[in-house]
Residue, then its C-alpha position, 0 to 999 in steps of 0.5 A: m500499498g505503500t508504494y501505491i498511494l506514494r505513485r499517487l503524490l507524484l501523479a497528483l503534482p502534475s495536477l497541482l501545479g496546474i493548477s495553480v499555474v490557471l489560479f496565478t494566472v488569472l488573479a494577475l490577469a484580474p482587475g484590481d489593484p491590492f495597494e489599491e487602498l495605499a494608492t488613494n491615501p494621501n497621507i502615504p508617498p509615492e515613492v513609499r507606494m512605489a519601495l511596496r511595489a517593488q519590495l515585493g514584485l507587483d509591475d514584475p511579469v506576469w510569470q516571474r511573479y508566479l515562478h518567485w511563488l512558486g520557488s517561495m511554496l517550495k520552503g515553506d513560505w505561503g506569502f504575505s497577506f498584503i491586506s492583514r498585514i501579517d503571514v498568508d499561514q499563520l492567517i489561514l490556521q488562526r482560521l483554520p481550527v473553526t473551519i474544521a469543527v463546523i466542517g467535521m462536525s457537520q459532516l458527522v451530524a450528515l452521516l449519523i441521519a443518511l446512513p440509517v433513515g438510508v439503509l433503513a426506507a430501502v430494507r423497507p421500498y415504499s412503505w411509510f418511512d421511505r416514503i417521508a424519509s425521500t420527500l424529507s431528503f428532496i425538500g433539503f436538498s431543493l432548500p440551499t443553506f443560505f435560504t435554511g439559515l435564514l431560517f433557522i435564525l428567523f426561528f432560533s433566534i429571533y423567534l424562539d432566541w434562544l441561540p445567537f445567530v452571529f459566531q463571536s470568535e470570542v467568548a467570555a466564559t470559562g469552564w463548562a460555560w465556555w463549552v455551552a457557550q461555544f456549543k449554542q453559536s456551532i449548532m445550527p451553522i452546523m446544523v445547516l450544512g449536515l441537513f443540506q449534506a444528509a439530504s442528499w446522502m441518503r438518496y444514494v444510501r438509498s440507492s445503492v441498497l437498494d442495488v445489494v440488495r436485491l443479490d444472488y448472496v443475500t438471497t443465499a445468506r437469508s435461505k443460511g438462516l441468518k438473521e435480518r440484521i447480519v445479511i442487513v450490516k453484512h452482507v449488504v450495507r459493506n459492499a452497498l456503502i462502496p459507491v458512498v464512499t466515493l460520493v462523500a470523499l468527492q462531495m467533501p472537498g465542494v463541502f467548504g466551498g458551500a460552507i462559505v455561504t454559511e460562513q457568511i450567514f454565521r458571521v463563523p471566523g472560518i476559511g471562507s470567510l476569508l476567501i471573500d474577504s481577499i477577493q474583495r479586498n484582491d489579497t492575490p496571495v491569501i486568494m491562491a492558498v486558500t484556494f491551492v488548500f482546496a485542490g489539496l483537499v479534492i487528491l486528498f480525499n481522493l486519495i482516502a476513497d481510494i484507501l476505503y476501497g480496500w477495506l468495503d471490499p476484500r478482491i480489491s487490491y492495492r499496484 
């Protein structure tokens, strides 16, 4: 397996290189200037602005700037934020824990809902449970996260006054009170993302289980007198999860992008809000770093999916 993982990582290098070339070229040719605020500030002399631009290489050709950026990235230097005036890697590390906590919990909620509901709906097709679950999943998948988020704010924050609708990065509390405050301000963005993903995944789990439950080896297992629970758990669900793993792994990087909308609604200080703010203010180093991280996540989760295939299906070998 180690050789397989190493080979996949080596094959990912040209993809990352191509993505970085496209991203850097598009951002370099896009309109806007990160020093626009300095240019309109009469208190800053023109020679100071020119010295800063020369120091950061903003007036160099695009290819020269890209090679400089690539060399710095290979050395572990992600650049310097024009707006925040700090290193990009420090800026991302400040926002990353919040994003990982919110998205990680939302995906856990989605799996805890989608897997049992999808399996039960497939085991009892066209029953009342299946019809209700399918209807709710269609509704949940059809509603965009920004609409669901606004509904949550109106109901739980304004009407019931149970939960805060603005995320606070610094909570003035300690001990259990701090954990309670963090839970109360995180529950709405977590549930908005989790329910949206659960609605999508439930349909795939149901369809995959329906395809497997009709196969001959499942009928043979039942004819041997095995309990229905053992047949479903050991013979049906494990094989039905293979296409679901593909779906989850491919959608996981997209969840980070989809969380941008949710973070903006609830003012969550995560990677998504950082990317939006950087785009609005033409902070090119931050945009390059965040989008490059998203590209790396796509490759990483594809690799994780391929590794999980071998665990779910012993017939798959790594060569």
